[in-house]
N, C-alpha and C positions, 0 to 999 in steps of 0.2 A: 598365240605364237606365230600365226600366219599373218602375212601382210597382203592387202588387196591392191591390185592394179586395175586401171580402167580397161574396159572392153575395147578391142581394136575394131574399127569399122570394117565392113565387108567391102570388097573391091575386086575389080577384074585384074587378072594377072597378065603381065606382058609376056610376049613370046620368050621362051627359054630354050631356044634351039641350040645355044652354045653349051648347054649343061649336059653332062653325061647322066643318063637315067640308070639307076641301079635297082634291079628287081630281085636281089639275092633272097629276099624274104617272100617272093611272089608278087603278084600285082602287075600293073601295066602303067604306061604313061597316062596320067590323068588328062581328061578332056574338058573343055569348057571353062567357064569362069569359076572362081573360087573365093572363099572367105579366108582372111588371115586370122587364124586363131591365136597366134603368138609370133612375135618377132623379137629375137634377142641377139646380142652380140657377145660372143664367147671370147674372153681374153684370159690368157694364162701365162704363167712363168715369166713375169716381167723382171723379177730379181732386182728391184730397186736396191742399190748397193752403196754402202759406205766403203769405197775402195781403199781408203787409207786406214781402215780399222786394224788395231793390233791383234784382234781376234781372228784375222784372216791368215792363211798359210799359203801364199802365192807360190812359194818355192816348191810345193808338191808338184806343180805343173811341169817343173823342169825334169821330173822323173817319169813323165808320161810314157816313155818307151819301155819302162819296166813293168811287166804284168803284175808284180806284187803291189804296185802303187795305183794301178788303174781303177780299182774300186773307189778311190777317193777323188777321181776327176769329175768335173772340172773345178779346180780351186782358183783358177786365174784365166782370164781372157784379155787380150790386148785392148778391148773396147769396153771393159766393165765399168769404167768411170762414166760412161755415157748412157747407161741403161735407163735412167730416169728421163733423159731427153727423148729417148725412143718412145717411152710410155706417154710422155706429154704430147708427142707428135700424134700418136694414135688418138688420144683424147681430144686434141684440137681438130683432127680430121672428122671424128664423130660429131663434135659440136657444130662443125661447119656443114655437115651433111648427115643429119640424124635419121635418114630414111633407109629402110631395108631395101636391098637392091632388087629383089624379085617382085615384091608386092608394091614397093613405093610407099609403104606405110611407115610412120614413125616407129622407132624401136620402142618396145615395151620396157626393156630391161638390158642392162649390161651385167654379165655374169662372169666373175673372176673365179677360176678354179685353182687358185693357190700359187705358192711361191711368188707372191707379190713383192716380197722383200727377200734378201739373200741370206742374211746372217742373224735373223731373229732379233734385230736390234731395235730399240725404242726410237732412235733417230731415223732409221730407215722407214719404220711404220709411219712416223709423223710425216715424212716426205710423201709416201704413197697416198696417204689420206688427203694431204693438201692438193696433190695433183688431181685426184678423183673429184674432190669437193670444190676445187677452184681456189686459187690463191698462189702465194709465193712459196717456193720450196728450194732448198739448197743443200748440197752435199759437197764437201771439200775433197779435192784430189791431192792436195798438198800433204806430203808425208807418205804417199803410196809409191809404187814401183815406177810410175811415170815421172816422178819428181826428180829434178836434176840433183838436188842436194844429196839424197841417199845414194844415187848412182855414182856420183863423183867421190864420195867417201869410200865406197867399196872399191872403185877402180884405183884409188890411191894405194891399195894393198895388193893390186893385181896388175903389175906393169905389163903393158901390151895386151891386156885382156879386153873382153867385151862384157858390158853389163848384160846379164842373161835375159833381160826382159826388153820391152820396147820403151825407150825413153825418147819422146818425140823431139826433144831439143837437139839441134844440130851439133852442139858442142860435145855430146856424149856418144862415144862409140858403143853400139849395143847390138844384141842379136836381132832385135826387131828390124832395125834399119838394114842390117845385113841380109835379111830375108825380103827386103823390098817395102817394108812399111814406111809411111811418109815422114818427112820432117815437118813438124808443126810447132814452131818455137813457143807459141802462146797457148799450147794445148791445155796445160794444167790450169792456167788462168781462166780459160774459157769453160773448161769442165767444172770449175769450182764456182762459177757464177750462178746467181739465182735464176730459177725458172719460174715464169709466170704462166700458170695454167688457167684456162677458161673454165675448167671443170667439165664433167660429163654432161650435165644438164638433163639427164634422164635418170630414172630409177636404177638402182644397182644393188647388187649383193655379192657375196664372196664366201668361199670355203677355204679353210686353211690348208696349206701344203707343208711339206717337211721343212722347207727353208724359212717358213714363217714362225716356227716354234723351236727349231733345233739349230745349234751352232753349225754353220756351213751345211745346213740341211741334214746333218748326220748325227751329231753328238748332243746328249744332254750336257748341260753346263755343270761346272763345279766352282768352288770359291776361288781356286787358283786361276782358272781361266777368266773369271769375272774381273779379278784384279788386273790381269793382263789387258783385257778388253778396254777397261776404263782408265788404264794407266798411261804412262808417258814414254813407252818404248815399244817399237814395232820390229819384229823379225822380218828380214828380207832374204834370209838364207837358211838352209837347214842347220839346226843346232849341231855343233861339233860332236862327232861320234854317235850321232843319233841314227840308228839303223835297225828299226824293229823288224822282226821276222814276219809280223802280221800287221802292216800299217793300218788297215781298216779297224781291226780289233783294238789296236793301241789307241787310235783316235776315239773310238767309242768309250774306252775305259779311262783314258787319261789324255783328253784333248790338249791340256796345257803343256804336255811334253813336247808339242810341236813348235813351241815358241821358246826362244832364249831371252833371258831378261838382263843379261850382262851387257855393258856398254862396249861392244867391239864392232868390228867392220861388218858383221852380219846383221847389225841392228841400226836403228836411227831413233833419235829423240823426236817427240812431237807433243803437242799440247794434249793433256789428258781431257777426256770428255765423258762425263757421266751418262750422256745420252747413248753410249754404246753398250749399255747394260742389256741383258737378254730380257725379252718379254715372256710372260707365262701364257699358256693357252687361255686362261681366264681374262688376262689383259687384252689379248687379241679379240675376244668376244666383246668385252666392254668397250674397247676403242671403236670397234665397228658399229656397235649399237649407237654410241654417241655421235658417230659420223653420219648416221642415217642409212646404213646398210640394212636392207629389208630382211625381216625374219629374226633379227637378233634382239629386238626389244623384249624385255621381260622373260628372257630364258632363265630357267632355274640354274642356280650356281653349279658349275661343273659340267653343264651340258653344252656341247658344241654343235650338235645336229639340230637342224631346223628346216622350215620350208617356207615357200612363198606361194600364195594362191593367186592365180589370175582367174578370169571367168571360165576359161576352158581347160586350163592346165595347172597342175600342182608341180612346182619345181622343188625337189627334195635335196637338201644340202647335207652330205654325209662326210663326216671327218674320218679320214682313213689313215691318219698318222699313228705310228706304232708307239705305244707308251714307253717302250724300253729302248728307244733310239734306233738308229740306222735309217737310211734314206728310203728304203722300200716300205710299203704299207701293209696294213691288215685292218680287219674290222672286228668289233666285239659282238658277242652273241646277243647282248642286250640291245645293241644298236640294230641288229637285224630284226629283233622282235618289234622294236619301235618302227622300223621301216615297213615291216609287214602290216602293222596296224594302219600306218599312213596310207599305204596303197589299197588296203581293204576299204578304207573310207572313201578314197577316190572312186573305186570301182562300183560303189553303190549308186552313183549318179551316171546314167547313160550320157554319153557324149563328153565326159570329162576324161582327161588324159594325164599322164605323169611323165616327167623327165627327171632323171636322177643326175646329180652333179657331185663329183668328188675329185680330189687331186689325183689319186692313183687309179689306174684302170686294171684290167685283167692281168696284163703282163707284169704289173708291179705290185700286186697284192700277194706277196710271197714271203713277207718278213716273219721269221720264226725266232728272233732274238728273245731270250727269256723263257722260251718254251711255255708260254702262258696258255693254259687250256681254254681260257675265255676268249682268246683271239683266234679268228678263222680267216680264210683267204678267199681267193676269187670265186671258186666253185660255190662256196656257201652263199656268197652274195648273188651270183647269177641265178642260183636255184630260187631264191626269193623273188627276183625280178621276173623269172619265167612263170611264176605262179599267178601273176596278175596281168590280165589282158589289157589293162589300161596303160602299161609301160610302153613308151615309144622309143626312148633314147636314154643313153647314159653318156654324159659329157665329162671328159677327163683331160688332164694335162700331164705333167711330170716328165714325159719322155722326150719333149722338145721336137716332136715330129707331127706332121699331118698324117692321120691314119683313121680310116673308117672301116669297121668290121661289123658284119651281120651276125646276130645271135639268133638263129632260127628257133622256133618254139620246140620244146621237147614234146614227145608224144602226149604226156600228161597235160602240158600247157595247151597243146593244140586241141585236145578234147574239151578243154574249158574255154575255148574261143580265143586263145592266145595267138598273136601274130608274130611273136618274136620282137626283138628290138635291135636298134643300131647303137654300137659303141663308137662315139665320135671323139677322137683325140685331136686337139688343135695344137699347132706348133707354138713355140715360145715367142715372147717379145724379145728376150735377151739375145737369142741365137737366130741364125738364119733359118727361115726366111723372114723372121720378125713380123709375123702376120697375126691378126685376129681373124675371127670367122663369124659371118652372119649366119644365123640359123632361123628359118621361118617355117612355121607349121601352117600348111594350107589344107583346107577342106573343100573339095570340088563338088560340082553339081551332081555328079554320079555317086556321091557318097564316099569317094576315095580320099585318102590322106596322103600327104607327102611332106617330107622335110627337105627344104631347099637350102643348100650349104654353099656359101660364097666366101673364099679367102679375101681378106681386106688388108691393103697396104696403107701406110700413112702418106706415102708419096711426098715426102719433104723435099724441098728444092736443094740442089747442089750447093755446097758450102755451109749448110747447117750441120750442127752436131748430130742430129738424128740421121741425116743422110750419110755422114761419116760412119756412124755406128753401123748402118745397114751395109755399107761396102766392106768394112772390116769384118763384120760377121760372116759375110759370104766368103771372104778370103780365109778366115779361120776355119770354116767348115770344110774347105778343101774337097776331098773326094767324097765326103759324107753329105755334101750339100744336096744332092739329088734325093738321097734317102730321107733327109730332114724335110725337104719340100713335099715328099710323098709322091705316090703314083697319081696319074691323071684321075683315077677313080677315088682318090682321097681328097680331091680339091673341090672344083666347081661342079657339084653333083646334085641330082634330085633323088632322094631316097624314098621309094614308094613302098606301100603296104598293100596286102591283099584286102579286098573289100569283104 
């Protein structure tokens, strides 16, 4: 079940004077040369998106001001047709410079912590895997809210009105341009063009996020929604008279109710596409195994948890999706028993370490839908991690922010030699600041360990769709941009451990 990676060579580390040293767990700034035990790049929440899918409900974003609807946000971003271009740009940047910034050593691994796709669709997964593996990928923006045809049909029924989204074509009066978003007459054509990816060119693996297996990252599907998703009509406005008192609960119980199927001004016709069907968790596992994601070959049916072994580190992939739906996560008691066994095995070998990876972190492991006694939450997971002195870090996504939190050892863990661990949340690719993160584990001559964390930009040139995505994402973030970027101590940092 585990996959082997080659050993990284030892090497001298360059000066890291521009990095903030965090000693929340104790320890000091390491001195002297060091050996690179592991170098990986953490990528999360790319949300490769079929922006024209009839299974999407962009109109929910128009109600963002209403607290009742906020649990369903975000269901639309002005730049969402460009997410796969942003991911492709990061992959190209890694291919052009596959060296970790602190050690200068080639990356061992690219680790994706979920929400690689947005609406759990087979065609989105196909595009994601093509970008990672190398090849041509394509998603059409025709039929979505940016397309002039649907906007003009709606405006014909609204004399003097504004299309409530951003339609980049100059001919369409829209709310987006009224707020200063640009005119780009060939936007839909360019966003619908094929992308040629060089592929990562390094080993990689992945854990599922809620958007990888749930509709809009929230709802289990049903037959009615599947018919809408693969059908020939897309809703662009709220269904007439639809005003649920509990929008989130209604979406969880009846997601098809958010789409209207009649041919009126709130909908538009488009070509049906069977590729918009939902994928199952098992299909997610099988597709990743076939595409070469480490750890997924020969998993027993129904199991999503796995691990990847390197010479010095075991990377444990934990599926935290809640089986009863909703976007927040949970873990199962059987999963924790399996995790405990994995960590116990690592701890038997001196000088071996463990890093945990999941989509949801502490703040997001709170899902109680279904009141299933077999599902538990953040404290139960951190209790297991604290019991094992080999655990160094827990890598997560989901919240679309850079955030690094220390988990000091409990008294019991400290008595057993535990040092505590770092919870490292990396910001998303889809939203500002659209960064990945390099994470390098270094062992120094004095016996100390540190994790060196470096945010990574794709730095695409002006005029490219990836650069346009980056600028629009910053604008959409608005006042939240700084919070999403994180504090200085959440970015370019050295996370040290006591000896």
